[in-house]
C-alpha positions in Angstrom: 0.0 0.0 0.0 2.8 2.4 0.9 4.5 1.8 -2.5 1.2 2.6 -4.3 0.9 5.8 -2.3 4.4 6.9 -3.1 3.8 6.1 -6.8 0.6 8.2 -6.8 2.4 11.1 -5.2 5.3 11.0 -7.7 2.9 10.8 -10.7 0.8 13.7 -9.3 3.9 16.0 -9.0 5.1 14.9 -12.5 1.7 15.8 -14.0 1.8 19.2 -12.4 5.2 20.0 -13.7 4.3 18.6 -17.1 1.2 20.8 -17.2 3.4 23.8 -16.4 5.9 23.1 -19.2 3.1 22.9 -21.8 1.8 26.3 -20.7 5.0 28.4 -21.3 3.4 30.4 -24.1 0.8 31.7 -21.6 1.5 34.6 -19.2 4.1 33.7 -16.6 4.7 35.1 -13.1 7.9 34.8 -11.1 8.0 35.6 -7.4 9.2 35.0 -3.9 7.3 34.4 -0.7 8.0 34.1 3.0 6.1 32.3 5.7 5.6 29.3 7.9 6.1 25.7 6.8 3.3 23.1 6.8 5.8 20.9 8.7 5.2 21.8 12.4 6.4 19.6 15.2 5.9 19.8 19.0 9.0 20.7 20.9 8.3 18.0 23.5 8.5 15.3 20.9 12.2 16.1 20.4 13.2 15.9 24.1 14.3 13.1 26.4 15.0 15.8 29.0 11.9 17.0 30.9 12.0 20.6 29.8 8.7 22.5 29.7 8.1 24.0 26.4 5.4 26.0 24.7 4.1 25.8 21.2 5.8 24.1 18.3 9.0 24.4 16.2 7.9 25.8 12.9 10.5 26.4 10.1 10.1 29.8 8.4 10.4 29.3 4.6 11.6 31.6 1.8 10.5 30.2 -1.6 11.2 31.1 -5.1 8.3 30.2 -7.5 7.2 30.3 -11.1 3.5 30.4 -12.0 2.0 29.5 -15.4 -1.5 30.6 -16.4 -3.1 27.5 -18.0 -6.3 29.5 -18.6 -7.8 32.7 -17.1 -8.9 30.7 -14.0 -6.2 28.0 -13.5 -2.5 28.4 -12.5 0.2 25.8 -12.3 3.0 26.6 -9.9 6.4 25.1 -9.2 8.4 26.3 -6.2 11.5 25.6 -4.2 13.0 27.0 -1.0 14.8 26.8 2.3 13.4 27.0 5.8 14.9 27.5 9.3 14.2 28.8 12.7 15.8 29.1 16.1 14.2 29.4 19.5 15.5 29.6 23.1 13.6 28.9 26.3 14.9 29.6 29.9 13.5 28.8 33.3 14.6 29.5 36.8 13.2 28.5 40.2 14.2 29.2 43.9 13.0 26.9 46.7 12.6 27.6 50.4 15.3 25.0 51.1 17.8 27.3 49.4 18.0 25.2 46.2 18.3 27.3 43.0 17.4 25.5 39.8 17.8 26.8 36.2 17.5 25.4 32.7 17.9 26.5 29.2 16.9 24.8 26.0 17.7 25.8 22.4 15.7 24.5 19.5 16.5 24.9 15.8 15.4 23.5 12.5 16.6 23.7 8.9 15.7 22.1 5.6 14.5 22.4 2.1 11.3 21.9 0.0 10.3 21.4 -3.6 6.6 21.8 -4.5 4.1 21.8 -7.3 0.6 23.2 -7.1 -2.5 23.5 -9.2 -4.5 26.6 -8.2 -7.9 27.8 -9.3 -8.5 31.5 -9.0 -11.8 33.5 -9.1 -11.9 37.3 -9.6 -14.1 39.0 -7.0 -14.2 42.5 -8.6 -15.0 43.8 -12.1 -11.4 44.7 -12.9 -10.0 41.4 -11.7 -7.7 43.2 -9.3 -8.6 40.8 -6.5 -9.0 37.1 -6.8 -9.7 34.3 -4.4 -7.4 31.3 -4.9 -7.7 27.7 -3.8 -6.1 24.5 -4.9 -3.9 21.5 -4.1 -0.2 21.2 -3.6 2.2 18.3 -3.5 5.9 18.2 -2.8 9.0 16.8 -1.1 10.1 18.1 2.2 13.2 17.4 4.3 13.8 19.2 7.6 16.2 18.5 10.6 15.2 19.5 14.1 17.7 19.9 17.0 17.6 20.5 20.7 20.4 21.2 23.2 20.7 22.9 26.5 21.6 22.5 30.2 20.1 22.0 33.6 21.8 23.5 36.7 21.2 23.3 40.4 23.0 25.3 43.1 22.7 24.3 46.8 24.9 25.2 49.7 27.6 26.6 47.4 27.7 23.4 45.4 27.0 23.6 41.7 25.6 20.7 39.7 25.4 21.2 36.0 24.3 18.8 33.2 24.5 19.7 29.6 22.8 17.7 26.9 22.2 17.5 23.2 19.4 15.4 21.9 19.8 13.2 18.8 18.7 15.1 15.7 15.2 14.5 14.4 14.6 14.3 10.7 11.3 14.7 9.0 11.2 13.9 5.3 9.1 12.6 2.4 6.3 13.5 0.1 3.2 15.3 1.2 0.0 16.8 -0.1 -1.5 20.1 1.1 -4.7 22.2 0.7 -4.2 25.9 -0.3 -6.5 28.9 0.0 -5.6 32.5 -0.5 -6.0 36.0 -2.0 -4.3 37.5 -5.1 -4.1 41.3 -5.0 -3.2 43.3 -8.2 -3.8 40.4 -10.7 -3.8 42.8 -13.7 -0.7 44.8 -12.8 3.0 44.1 -13.4 3.5 43.5 -9.7 1.0 41.5 -7.6 0.9 40.2 -4.1 -0.5 37.0 -2.6 -1.5 35.9 0.9 -2.0 32.1 1.3 -2.9 29.7 4.0 -1.9 26.0 3.6 -2.8 22.9 5.6 -1.1 19.6 5.5 -3.3 16.9 4.0 -2.0 13.4 3.0 1.4 12.8 4.4 3.9 10.1 3.3 6.6 11.6 5.5 8.6 9.8 8.1 10.2 11.0 11.4 13.5 9.4 12.2 15.8 9.8 15.3 18.9 7.9 16.3 18.9 6.1 19.6 22.2 6.7 21.3 24.1 5.1 24.2 26.5 7.1 26.4 29.8 5.4 27.3 31.9 6.7 30.1 35.7 6.0 30.2 36.4 4.7 33.8 39.9 6.2 33.7 39.3 9.7 32.4 35.5 10.1 32.9 35.2 11.2 29.3 31.8 10.6 27.7 31.3 9.3 24.2 28.0 8.5 22.4 27.3 5.7 19.9 24.3 4.8 17.8 22.5 1.7 19.0 19.3 2.0 17.1 16.8 4.2 15.3 13.2 5.4 16.0 10.9 5.7 13.1 7.3 6.9 12.9 4.8 8.3 10.4 4.5 12.1 10.4 0.8 13.1 10.0 -1.2 16.2 9.9 -2.5 17.6 13.2 -6.2 17.5 14.0 -8.2 20.6 13.3 -6.5 23.8 12.3 -3.5 23.6 14.6 -0.9 23.4 11.9 -2.0 26.1 9.5 0.8 27.8 7.6 0.5 31.4 6.3 2.8 33.0 3.7 2.9 36.4 1.9 4.5 36.9 -1.5 5.3 39.3 -4.3 5.0 38.4 -8.0 6.4 40.0 -11.2 3.8 39.3 -13.9 5.5 38.7 -17.3 3.6 39.0 -20.6 1.1 41.4 -19.2 
């Protein structure tokens, strides 16, 4: 079943790209956009350490794109880009016993994407300056997520500090998305878009190494070695928790 799903995804992307190549005599728009990725993962899923976190790690993508007008109402798009983000969280507590506890966690992500989309747009004014857009996207995504930090306790002048770095989490594979948005200035040389995307069918996998820590009895030095690997499907969140919004500018050629 998985092989069939992968085959369908590959064929879908190929058809989108083929449709775009056949439409090169039609008006073309080139552009760039910036916004959130549809790949959004809870910080807690990355950590073995019990560090309280809020929200999710969401890569922020910058994409270059080319759009081909297949007809007045249908657009085929190909896009590629890079995404990354960095976040830091700190906590500190003082207890009546005199114990001071502090912790810091740094989260980061980076990766790339390649997408194709088929978009239907409907003008909502007489001059076709504004148009509502909705469609389907499909692409390949690959992101790496990291976490490192420390936990420190101070009591009676004694300091106990533990630093850690979790094994890297990788999320990669093909996925499909739903797209809805607004085109502003559709009949001008320069136009703007605002889009919201939601992860739909996902064929992506989450992988993370399982590591074992070895301590040299003579020097106390620590080394880590891989002893296994965790794998799991990466699926869309329930409801609208993983919506991704992006804004972009287009240069409309052939107008």
